[in-house]
DOPALO-905939 format. One record per residue (C-alpha): residue number from 0; residue in three letters; x, y, z. Coordinates in nm, 2 decimals. Example, Ala and Ser with C-alpha at 12.3 -4.5 7.8 and 13.67 -1.06 7.14 Angstrom:
<rs>
num,residu,u,v,w
0,ALA,1.23,-0.45,0.78 .
1,SER,1.37,-0.11,0.71 .
</rs>
This chain:
<rs>
num,residu,u,v,w
0,MET,-0.50,1.92,-1.21 .
1,ILE,-0.50,2.17,-0.93 .
2,THR,-0.30,2.48,-1.00 .
3,ARG,-0.20,2.81,-0.85 .
4,GLY,-0.05,3.11,-1.03 .
5,HIS,-0.05,3.21,-1.40 .
6,GLY,0.17,3.19,-1.70 .
7,ARG,0.53,3.10,-1.62 .
8,ASP,0.45,3.12,-1.25 .
9,LEU,0.19,2.84,-1.28 .
10,GLU,0.24,2.56,-1.03 .
11,VAL,0.07,2.21,-1.02 .
12,PHE,-0.02,2.02,-0.71 .
13,LEU,0.11,1.66,-0.70 .
14,ALA,0.06,1.40,-0.44 .
15,GLN,0.26,1.09,-0.35 .
16,ARG,0.06,0.77,-0.35 .
17,ALA,0.11,0.53,-0.06 .
18,PRO,0.39,0.27,-0.14 .
19,GLU,0.17,-0.02,-0.05 .
20,LEU,-0.10,0.06,-0.31 .
21,ARG,-0.12,-0.20,-0.59 .
22,PHE,-0.17,0.07,-0.86 .
23,PHE,0.13,0.30,-0.88 .
24,GLY,0.23,0.27,-0.52 .
25,GLY,0.50,0.53,-0.43 .
26,TYR,0.45,0.73,-0.74 .
27,TRP,0.36,1.10,-0.75 .
28,ALA,0.04,1.18,-0.94 .
29,MET,-0.24,1.43,-0.97 .
30,PRO,-0.52,1.35,-0.71 .
31,GLY,-0.83,1.17,-0.83 .
32,GLY,-1.05,0.87,-0.80 .
33,THR,-1.31,0.65,-0.97 .
34,LEU,-1.68,0.69,-1.03 .
35,ALA,-1.90,0.58,-0.74 .
36,ALA,-2.27,0.51,-0.70 .
37,GLU,-2.33,0.85,-0.55 .
38,ASP,-2.17,1.02,-0.85 .
39,LEU,-2.39,0.83,-1.09 .
40,ALA,-2.70,0.91,-0.88 .
41,ALA,-2.61,1.28,-0.91 .
42,ALA,-2.63,1.26,-1.29 .
43,ASN,-2.95,1.32,-1.49 .
44,ASP,-3.05,1.02,-1.69 .
45,GLY,-2.71,0.87,-1.64 .
46,ASP,-2.53,1.16,-1.81 .
47,GLU,-2.16,1.07,-1.80 .
48,ALA,-2.03,1.42,-1.80 .
49,THR,-2.23,1.52,-1.50 .
50,ALA,-2.13,1.21,-1.31 .
51,LEU,-1.76,1.27,-1.38 .
52,GLN,-1.80,1.63,-1.25 .
53,ALA,-1.97,1.50,-0.94 .
54,CYS,-1.69,1.25,-0.89 .
55,ALA,-1.43,1.52,-0.92 .
56,ASP,-1.59,1.74,-0.66 .
57,ARG,-1.63,1.44,-0.42 .
58,GLU,-1.27,1.33,-0.47 .
59,LEU,-1.14,1.69,-0.42 .
60,PHE,-1.30,1.70,-0.08 .
61,GLU,-1.22,1.34,0.02 .
62,GLU,-0.86,1.34,-0.08 .
63,LEU,-0.76,1.70,-0.02 .
64,GLY,-1.03,1.87,0.19 .
65,LEU,-1.12,2.10,-0.10 .
66,MET,-1.49,2.19,-0.10 .
67,ARG,-1.63,2.37,-0.41 .
68,TYR,-1.99,2.37,-0.29 .
69,VAL,-2.11,2.68,-0.10 .
70,LEU,-2.25,2.50,0.21 .
71,PRO,-2.49,2.64,0.47 .
72,THR,-2.31,2.83,0.74 .
73,ASP,-2.34,2.56,1.01 .
74,ARG,-2.18,2.30,0.78 .
75,ALA,-1.91,2.53,0.64 .
76,THR,-1.70,2.58,0.95 .
77,PRO,-1.35,2.42,0.97 .
78,GLY,-1.47,2.18,1.24 .
79,ALA,-1.78,2.07,1.05 .
80,LEU,-1.58,2.01,0.73 .
81,HIS,-1.32,1.82,0.93 .
82,GLU,-1.59,1.58,1.07 .
83,ALA,-1.76,1.55,0.73 .
84,ARG,-1.43,1.45,0.56 .
85,LYS,-1.37,1.19,0.84 .
86,LEU,-1.71,1.04,0.77 .
87,LEU,-1.64,1.03,0.39 .
88,LEU,-1.30,0.86,0.44 .
89,ALA,-1.44,0.61,0.68 .
90,HIS,-1.71,0.52,0.43 .
91,GLU,-1.44,0.46,0.16 .
92,ALA,-1.24,0.24,0.39 .
93,ARG,-1.53,0.02,0.49 .
94,ASP,-1.57,-0.35,0.39 .
95,LYS,-1.72,-0.35,0.04 .
96,SER,-1.99,-0.59,0.16 .
97,ASP,-2.12,-0.31,0.38 .
98,LYS,-2.40,-0.15,0.17 .
99,GLN,-2.43,0.16,0.38 .
100,PRO,-2.49,0.47,0.16 .
101,SER,-2.23,0.73,0.12 .
102,PRO,-2.25,1.04,0.35 .
103,TRP,-2.16,1.26,0.05 .
104,PRO,-2.51,1.35,-0.06 .
105,GLU,-2.59,1.46,0.30 .
106,ILE,-2.27,1.66,0.33 .
107,VAL,-2.36,1.87,0.02 .
108,ARG,-2.74,1.87,0.08 .
109,GLY,-2.89,2.21,0.02 .
110,ALA,-2.59,2.35,-0.16 .
111,ASP,-2.60,2.47,-0.52 .
112,THR,-2.41,2.26,-0.77 .
113,PRO,-2.08,2.45,-0.84 .
114,ALA,-1.99,2.56,-1.19 .
115,PRO,-1.85,2.28,-1.40 .
116,LEU,-1.48,2.23,-1.39 .
117,ARG,-1.29,2.27,-1.72 .
118,VAL,-1.22,1.94,-1.90 .
119,LEU,-0.86,1.94,-2.01 .
120,CYS,-0.83,1.60,-2.18 .
121,ARG,-0.91,1.23,-2.16 .
122,ILE,-0.64,0.96,-2.15 .
123,GLU,-0.70,0.58,-2.17 .
124,THR,-0.43,0.34,-2.05 .
125,PRO,-0.27,0.17,-2.35 .
126,ALA,-0.34,-0.20,-2.41 .
127,PHE,-0.03,-0.33,-2.23 .
128,ALA,-0.20,-0.33,-1.89 .
129,PRO,-0.44,-0.58,-1.75 .
130,VAL,-0.64,-0.31,-1.57 .
131,ARG,-0.69,0.00,-1.79 .
132,TYR,-0.82,0.34,-1.69 .
133,ASP,-1.02,0.59,-1.89 .
134,THR,-0.93,0.91,-1.71 .
135,VAL,-1.07,1.26,-1.75 .
136,PHE,-0.85,1.54,-1.63 .
137,PHE,-1.02,1.85,-1.49 .
138,HIS,-0.86,2.18,-1.42 .
139,VAL,-0.90,2.33,-1.07 .
140,PRO,-0.74,2.67,-1.04 .
141,ILE,-0.75,2.75,-0.67 .
142,GLU,-0.74,3.13,-0.68 .
143,ASP,-0.99,3.16,-0.96 .
144,CYS,-1.27,2.98,-0.77 .
145,PRO,-1.55,3.20,-0.63 .
146,ALA,-1.49,3.32,-0.28 .
147,GLY,-1.57,3.07,-0.01 .
148,THR,-1.60,2.77,-0.24 .
149,ILE,-1.26,2.62,-0.14 .
150,ALA,-1.15,2.57,0.22 .
151,GLY,-0.78,2.67,0.21 .
152,GLU,-0.50,2.48,0.05 .
153,PRO,-0.49,2.11,-0.04 .
154,ASP,-0.46,1.91,0.28 .
155,VAL,-0.33,1.55,0.25 .
156,TRP,-0.43,1.31,0.53 .
157,PRO,-0.21,1.00,0.54 .
158,GLY,-0.38,0.71,0.39 .
159,GLU,-0.41,0.65,0.02 .
160,LEU,-0.19,0.96,-0.03 .
161,VAL,0.13,1.02,0.18 .
162,GLU,0.21,1.38,0.10 .
163,GLY,0.15,1.65,-0.15 .
164,ARG,0.29,1.99,-0.27 .
165,PHE,0.28,2.24,-0.55 .
166,PHE,0.56,2.21,-0.82 .
167,CYS,0.66,2.43,-1.11 .
168,ALA,0.64,2.19,-1.41 .
169,GLU,1.01,2.24,-1.50 .
170,ASP,1.12,2.17,-1.14 .
171,ALA,0.91,1.85,-1.12 .
172,LEU,1.05,1.72,-1.45 .
173,ALA,1.40,1.80,-1.35 .
174,ALA,1.36,1.62,-1.02 .
175,TRP,1.21,1.32,-1.21 .
176,ARG,1.52,1.32,-1.45 .
177,ARG,1.75,1.33,-1.14 .
178,ASP,1.56,1.03,-1.00 .
179,GLU,1.44,1.23,-0.70 .
180,LEU,1.07,1.21,-0.79 .
181,VAL,0.88,0.91,-0.94 .
182,LEU,0.60,1.03,-1.17 .
183,VAL,0.31,0.83,-1.32 .
184,PRO,0.35,0.83,-1.70 .
185,PRO,0.05,1.05,-1.79 .
186,VAL,0.17,1.32,-1.55 .
187,VAL,0.51,1.33,-1.73 .
188,ILE,0.32,1.40,-2.05 .
189,MET,0.11,1.66,-1.88 .
190,LEU,0.40,1.84,-1.72 .
191,GLU,0.60,1.85,-2.04 .
192,HIS,0.31,2.02,-2.21 .
193,ILE,0.27,2.27,-1.92 .
194,ALA,0.64,2.35,-1.93 .
195,ALA,0.63,2.42,-2.31 .
196,ALA,0.31,2.63,-2.30 .
197,ALA,0.29,3.01,-2.25 .
198,ASP,-0.03,2.99,-2.05 .
199,ILE,-0.31,2.75,-1.94 .
200,ASP,-0.51,2.80,-2.26 .
201,ALA,-0.21,2.71,-2.48 .
202,PHE,-0.15,2.40,-2.26 .
203,ALA,-0.52,2.30,-2.28 .
204,ASN,-0.51,2.32,-2.66 .
205,ALA,-0.18,2.12,-2.68 .
206,ILE,-0.27,1.85,-2.44 .
207,ALA,-0.61,1.80,-2.61 .
208,ALA,-0.45,1.77,-2.95 .
209,THR,-0.20,1.51,-2.81 .
210,THR,-0.46,1.30,-2.64 .
211,ASP,-0.69,1.32,-2.95 .
212,SER,-0.39,1.17,-3.14 .
213,TYR,-0.38,0.88,-2.89 .
214,ARG,-0.75,0.80,-2.96 .
215,ASN,-0.66,0.81,-3.33 .
216,GLY,-0.40,0.54,-3.28 .
217,HIS,-0.08,0.73,-3.21 .
218,LEU,0.14,0.56,-2.95 .
219,HIS,0.17,0.72,-2.61 .
220,LYS,0.51,0.83,-2.48 .
221,VAL,0.48,0.59,-2.18 .
222,ARG,0.77,0.65,-1.94 .
223,PHE,0.79,0.49,-1.60 .
224,SER,1.14,0.63,-1.56 .
225,PRO,1.35,0.87,-1.77 .
226,GLY,1.51,0.76,-2.09 .
227,ILE,1.28,0.45,-2.15 .
228,VAL,0.97,0.47,-2.37 .
229,LEU,0.73,0.17,-2.35 .
230,ALA,0.55,0.11,-2.68 .
231,PRO,0.31,-0.18,-2.67 .
232,LEU,0.25,-0.32,-3.02 .
233,ARG,-0.01,-0.57,-3.12 .
234,THR,0.16,-0.91,-3.19 .
235,PRO,0.06,-1.27,-3.23 .
236,THR,0.17,-1.35,-2.88 .
237,LEU,0.04,-1.60,-2.62 .
238,PRO,-0.27,-1.53,-2.41 .
239,PRO,-0.35,-1.35,-2.19 .
240,ALA,-0.11,-1.09,-2.36 .
241,THR,-0.22,-0.93,-2.68 .
242,THR,0.08,-0.69,-2.72 .
243,THR,0.45,-0.71,-2.68 .
244,ASN,0.64,-0.41,-2.54 .
245,CYS,0.89,-0.25,-2.77 .
246,TYR,1.12,-0.02,-2.58 .
247,ILE,1.30,0.29,-2.70 .
248,VAL,1.60,0.35,-2.47 .
249,GLY,1.82,0.66,-2.46 .
250,HIS,1.82,1.03,-2.48 .
251,GLU,2.07,1.16,-2.74 .
252,GLN,2.10,0.82,-2.91 .
253,LEU,1.81,0.58,-2.91 .
254,TRP,1.81,0.20,-2.93 .
255,ILE,1.49,0.01,-3.02 .
256,ILE,1.45,-0.32,-2.82 .
257,ASP,1.22,-0.59,-2.96 .
258,PRO,1.02,-0.43,-3.24 .
259,GLY,0.80,-0.74,-3.25 .
260,SER,0.49,-0.67,-3.46 .
261,PRO,0.46,-0.81,-3.81 .
262,ASP,0.16,-0.59,-3.88 .
263,ALA,0.23,-0.30,-4.12 .
264,GLY,0.00,-0.07,-3.93 .
265,GLU,0.17,-0.13,-3.60 .
266,GLN,0.51,-0.09,-3.76 .
267,GLN,0.40,0.25,-3.89 .
268,ARG,0.28,0.35,-3.54 .
269,LEU,0.63,0.27,-3.42 .
270,LEU,0.79,0.47,-3.70 .
271,ASP,0.57,0.77,-3.62 .
272,LEU,0.68,0.75,-3.25 .
273,LEU,1.04,0.73,-3.35 .
274,ASP,1.00,1.04,-3.57 .
275,GLU,0.85,1.22,-3.27 .
276,LEU,1.14,1.11,-3.04 .
277,THR,1.41,1.22,-3.29 .
278,GLN,1.26,1.55,-3.39 .
279,ASP,1.49,1.74,-3.15 .
280,GLY,1.81,1.59,-3.28 .
281,ALA,1.83,1.24,-3.12 .
282,THR,1.97,0.97,-3.35 .
283,LEU,1.89,0.60,-3.38 .
284,GLY,2.16,0.36,-3.28 .
285,GLY,2.01,0.04,-3.39 .
286,VAL,1.79,-0.25,-3.29 .
287,LEU,1.85,-0.48,-2.99 .
288,LEU,1.68,-0.81,-2.93 .
289,THR,1.62,-1.00,-2.61 .
290,HIS,1.56,-1.32,-2.80 .
291,HIS,1.43,-1.47,-3.12 .
292,HIS,1.06,-1.55,-3.06 .
293,PRO,0.82,-1.43,-3.33 .
294,ASP,0.64,-1.17,-3.11 .
295,HIS,0.98,-1.00,-3.05 .
296,ILE,1.13,-1.00,-3.40 .
297,GLY,0.83,-0.97,-3.62 .
298,GLY,0.90,-0.61,-3.71 .
299,VAL,1.28,-0.61,-3.72 .
300,GLN,1.32,-0.64,-4.10 .
301,ALA,1.07,-0.37,-4.17 .
302,LEU,1.22,-0.13,-3.92 .
303,CYS,1.58,-0.19,-4.03 .
304,ALA,1.48,-0.12,-4.39 .
305,ALA,1.28,0.19,-4.31 .
306,ARG,1.55,0.35,-4.10 .
307,ASN,1.87,0.19,-4.23 .
308,LEU,1.94,0.02,-3.90 .
309,LYS,2.12,-0.30,-3.80 .
310,VAL,2.01,-0.56,-3.55 .
311,HIS,2.23,-0.66,-3.25 .
312,GLY,2.18,-0.95,-3.02 .
313,HIS,2.31,-1.27,-2.88 .
314,PRO,2.48,-1.49,-3.15 .
315,ILE,2.22,-1.76,-3.10 .
316,THR,1.95,-1.51,-3.17 .
317,LEU,2.12,-1.35,-3.47 .
318,ASP,2.18,-1.69,-3.62 .
319,ARG,1.81,-1.76,-3.63 .
320,LEU,1.71,-1.44,-3.81 .
321,ASP,1.63,-1.42,-4.18 .
322,ALA,1.95,-1.37,-4.38 .
323,ALA,1.81,-1.05,-4.53 .
324,ILE,1.81,-0.87,-4.20 .
325,PRO,2.13,-0.66,-4.16 .
326,ARG,2.34,-0.77,-3.87 .
327,GLY,2.52,-0.56,-3.63 .
328,ASN,2.73,-0.68,-3.34 .
329,ASN,2.71,-1.01,-3.15 .
330,ILE,2.63,-0.93,-2.78 .
331,ALA,2.78,-1.15,-2.51 .
332,ASP,2.71,-1.15,-2.14 .
333,GLY,2.86,-0.84,-1.98 .
334,ASP,2.88,-0.64,-2.30 .
335,SER,2.79,-0.27,-2.29 .
336,ILE,2.57,-0.07,-2.53 .
337,GLU,2.66,0.30,-2.50 .
338,LEU,2.37,0.55,-2.47 .
339,GLY,2.56,0.88,-2.44 .
340,ALA,2.46,1.15,-2.19 .
341,THR,2.19,1.08,-1.93 .
342,PRO,1.86,1.27,-1.94 .
343,ASP,1.97,1.48,-1.65 .
344,GLY,2.31,1.55,-1.79 .
345,SER,2.49,1.40,-1.48 .
346,SER,2.70,1.16,-1.68 .
347,SER,2.82,1.09,-2.03 .
348,ASP,2.88,0.72,-1.95 .
349,TRP,2.53,0.60,-1.97 .
350,HIS,2.50,0.25,-2.09 .
351,LEU,2.31,-0.08,-2.10 .
352,THR,2.48,-0.40,-1.98 .
353,ALA,2.37,-0.72,-2.14 .
354,ILE,2.30,-1.02,-1.91 .
355,HIS,2.27,-1.36,-2.07 .
356,THR,1.96,-1.53,-1.92 .
357,PRO,1.89,-1.86,-2.09 .
358,GLY,1.61,-2.09,-1.98 .
359,HIS,1.31,-1.95,-2.16 .
360,ASP,1.52,-1.91,-2.47 .
361,GLN,1.88,-2.01,-2.52 .
362,GLY,1.99,-1.68,-2.65 .
363,HIS,1.79,-1.46,-2.41 .
364,LEU,1.94,-1.13,-2.30 .
365,CYS,1.83,-0.89,-2.03 .
366,PHE,1.95,-0.53,-2.04 .
367,ALA,2.05,-0.34,-1.72 .
368,GLU,2.05,0.04,-1.74 .
369,SER,2.32,0.22,-1.55 .
370,ARG,2.18,0.56,-1.44 .
371,TYR,1.84,0.47,-1.29 .
372,GLY,1.90,0.11,-1.21 .
373,THR,1.62,-0.02,-1.44 .
374,MET,1.62,-0.35,-1.62 .
375,ILE,1.45,-0.47,-1.94 .
376,VAL,1.39,-0.84,-1.89 .
377,GLY,1.21,-0.95,-2.21 .
378,ASP,1.03,-1.28,-2.15 .
379,MET,1.21,-1.37,-1.82 .
380,MET,0.91,-1.23,-1.64 .
381,SER,0.57,-1.08,-1.71 .
382,THR,0.34,-0.86,-1.50 .
383,ILE,0.03,-1.02,-1.64 .
384,SER,0.10,-1.39,-1.64 .
385,THR,0.36,-1.66,-1.58 .
386,ILE,0.63,-1.75,-1.83 .
387,ILE,0.61,-2.07,-2.03 .
388,ILE,0.92,-2.30,-2.03 .
389,ASP,0.88,-2.50,-2.35 .
390,PRO,1.13,-2.79,-2.39 .
391,PRO,1.36,-2.85,-2.56 .
392,GLU,1.43,-2.48,-2.61 .
393,GLY,1.32,-2.41,-2.26 .
394,HIS,1.50,-2.56,-1.97 .
395,LEU,1.36,-2.51,-1.62 .
396,GLN,1.68,-2.54,-1.41 .
397,THR,1.86,-2.31,-1.64 .
398,TYR,1.56,-2.06,-1.62 .
399,MET,1.58,-2.08,-1.24 .
400,ASP,1.95,-2.02,-1.25 .
401,SER,1.89,-1.71,-1.46 .
402,LEU,1.62,-1.58,-1.22 .
403,ASP,1.87,-1.63,-0.93 .
404,ARG,2.12,-1.42,-1.13 .
405,ILE,1.88,-1.14,-1.19 .
406,ALA,1.78,-1.14,-0.83 .
407,VAL,2.12,-1.02,-0.72 .
408,GLN,2.15,-0.74,-0.98 .
409,PRO,2.10,-0.38,-0.86 .
410,MET,1.75,-0.30,-0.98 .
411,THR,1.47,-0.04,-0.94 .
412,THR,1.20,-0.05,-1.21 .
413,LEU,1.16,-0.37,-1.41 .
414,TYR,1.04,-0.36,-1.77 .
415,PRO,0.88,-0.69,-1.90 .
416,ALA,0.79,-0.78,-2.25 .
417,HIS,0.43,-0.82,-2.15 .
418,GLY,0.24,-0.60,-1.91 .
419,PRO,0.33,-0.27,-1.73 .
420,ALA,0.66,-0.19,-1.57 .
421,VAL,0.69,-0.25,-1.19 .
422,ARG,0.88,-0.02,-0.96 .
423,ASN,1.02,-0.28,-0.72 .
424,GLY,1.18,-0.52,-0.96 .
425,HIS,1.33,-0.75,-0.70 .
426,LYS,0.99,-0.81,-0.55 .
427,LEU,0.87,-0.95,-0.88 .
428,VAL,1.18,-1.16,-0.93 .
429,GLN,1.13,-1.32,-0.58 .
430,LYS,0.76,-1.38,-0.66 .
431,TYR,0.86,-1.57,-0.97 .
432,ILE,1.12,-1.78,-0.78 .
433,ARG,0.86,-1.86,-0.51 .
434,HIS,0.60,-1.95,-0.77 .
435,ARG,0.83,-2.19,-0.95 .
436,ARG,0.93,-2.36,-0.62 .
437,GLN,0.56,-2.38,-0.51 .
438,ARG,0.46,-2.54,-0.85 .
439,GLU,0.74,-2.79,-0.81 .
440,ALA,0.63,-2.88,-0.46 .
441,THR,0.28,-2.93,-0.59 .
442,LEU,0.41,-3.16,-0.87 .
443,VAL,0.62,-3.37,-0.62 .
444,LYS,0.32,-3.40,-0.39 .
445,VAL,0.09,-3.51,-0.68 .
446,LEU,0.35,-3.76,-0.81 .
447,GLY,0.39,-3.90,-0.46 .
448,SER,0.02,-3.97,-0.42 .
449,ASP,-0.11,-4.03,-0.77 .
450,PRO,0.15,-4.09,-1.05 .
451,GLY,0.02,-4.07,-1.40 .
452,THR,0.06,-3.95,-1.76 .
453,ILE,0.12,-3.58,-1.83 .
454,GLU,-0.24,-3.55,-1.94 .
455,GLU,-0.36,-3.69,-1.60 .
456,LEU,-0.12,-3.48,-1.40 .
457,LEU,-0.20,-3.15,-1.57 .
458,PRO,-0.53,-3.06,-1.40 .
459,LYS,-0.39,-3.17,-1.06 .
460,VAL,-0.07,-2.97,-1.08 .
461,TYR,-0.22,-2.67,-1.26 .
462,TRP,-0.55,-2.68,-1.08 .
463,ASP,-0.55,-2.30,-1.05 .
464,ALA,-0.49,-2.23,-1.42 .
465,ASP,-0.75,-2.13,-1.68 .
466,LYS,-0.83,-2.45,-1.87 .
467,ARG,-0.80,-2.26,-2.19 .
468,LEU,-0.43,-2.22,-2.12 .
469,PHE,-0.37,-2.59,-2.06 .
470,PRO,-0.21,-2.64,-2.41 .
471,PHE,0.06,-2.40,-2.29 .
472,ALA,0.08,-2.52,-1.93 .
473,VAL,0.14,-2.87,-2.04 .
474,ARG,0.48,-2.76,-2.18 .
475,SER,0.58,-2.61,-1.85 .
476,LEU,0.47,-2.92,-1.68 .
477,LEU,0.69,-3.13,-1.91 .
478,ALA,0.98,-2.89,-1.82 .
479,GLY,0.91,-2.95,-1.45 .
480,LEU,0.91,-3.33,-1.49 .
481,GLN,1.23,-3.32,-1.69 .
482,LYS,1.40,-3.12,-1.41 .
483,LEU,1.29,-3.38,-1.15 .
484,ALA,1.42,-3.66,-1.38 .
485,GLU,1.76,-3.48,-1.42 .
486,GLU,1.78,-3.46,-1.05 .
487,ASP,1.69,-3.84,-1.02 .
488,ARG,1.37,-3.75,-0.83 .
489,ALA,1.12,-3.87,-1.09 .
490,VAL,1.11,-4.12,-1.37 .
491,GLU,0.89,-4.20,-1.67 .
492,ARG,0.78,-4.56,-1.74 .
493,ASP,0.55,-4.63,-2.03 .
494,GLY,0.43,-4.27,-2.05 .
495,ARG,0.35,-4.25,-1.67 .
496,TRP,0.55,-4.04,-1.44 .
497,GLN,0.63,-4.13,-1.08 .
498,LEU,0.88,-4.04,-0.80 .
499,THR,1.20,-4.25,-0.79 .
500,GLN,1.16,-4.32,-0.42 .
</rs>
């Protein structure tokens, strides 16, 4: 966290990540990186704290041209630093099979190790993501560094980062709420604490207390866009997922979507988060369900009882719930759920629109959000796996029709039930459509050359799947065979499947 100024004049440097990056492409974040071999080598006896400090100093220079080491005069000129940075970036861009050592140790050779940076906090990615990061945030106040240890202002060279500038925390948050700036979730939390603090020491104490609570089990306020909090709860779901995303949507009035955990401890974590989100006057509108599967409804009854709420959903879904759960409204395709004023105050007509998307589940609903163009898609898609179509509830052609319908909806960020949100929702929808078509083409090819039973076809059609997932893949295979049969393209005789022509 690079800052300039003090007190209410404090500004924070943020950089936009290149759109093509797999991890938070296009988002604005605080600069950083990951531990490398040269950082570990700089540590005594593998001391993690020293290695992380070394990593921070290397990344400051690599990403922004900021040098904290006091170098010998001949290596401290602007020209020499420019060439050294080019060497370091070229090393980072090399093919990973190239075992050439990093030039960093030579760049800082002979310089005294700078004073340690202040550790602000440590945040670990919640369990919803397949790739999780354990991140230490350091404070780098530019004007407080000893003379000569930093070469000018942060300087972004196009590559991993696109641009960067200093922001007042309140201004960055306001731009985020206006949908003019896309911020990574941890930075939203950091900026909110900075905006609320009187000075850097008050901020450091507050953010440390918050992140300590995360380590003790409190749910993060994970927001990929304004007005939607992603709360991953441990559920008895299907692998590779271990959690189901519960969503809290709204600003003045909050709706809870899919409180799916049957575990009392997880239910309490959700209640604690709801208490945090309503402490400034927001109210709870009720519970919304995408569909009836156990990992989506497991905590509904407990939540409704604890907060005197009713559950709303498609009539097929509501009919399948325990009779003791208090019902609200049936939700049909095209119905609106009013949310009140938007987070930026630009409209009082903020709402969710229900989209009936059967195929995975007959009563499945997606919810399109009106201000920021986001969509909560339940089990229509996942960012960590494919979706099982399990007959007779699941129907492949119906599912494909629902995907086609989602594909033409206005959409920015897509929120799945399993895995992190993804900024370009349409790209993921098209990926799912291509995947299903490719799997069907493989099935037709296999049937054309080697007809067989479902058990014989499974390893040939799902040759790329983990064999431990075959018990689930066999259901989707059956759905694919039934689709071909409905189209008169395949037929089953005595348990063996073959093409009709």
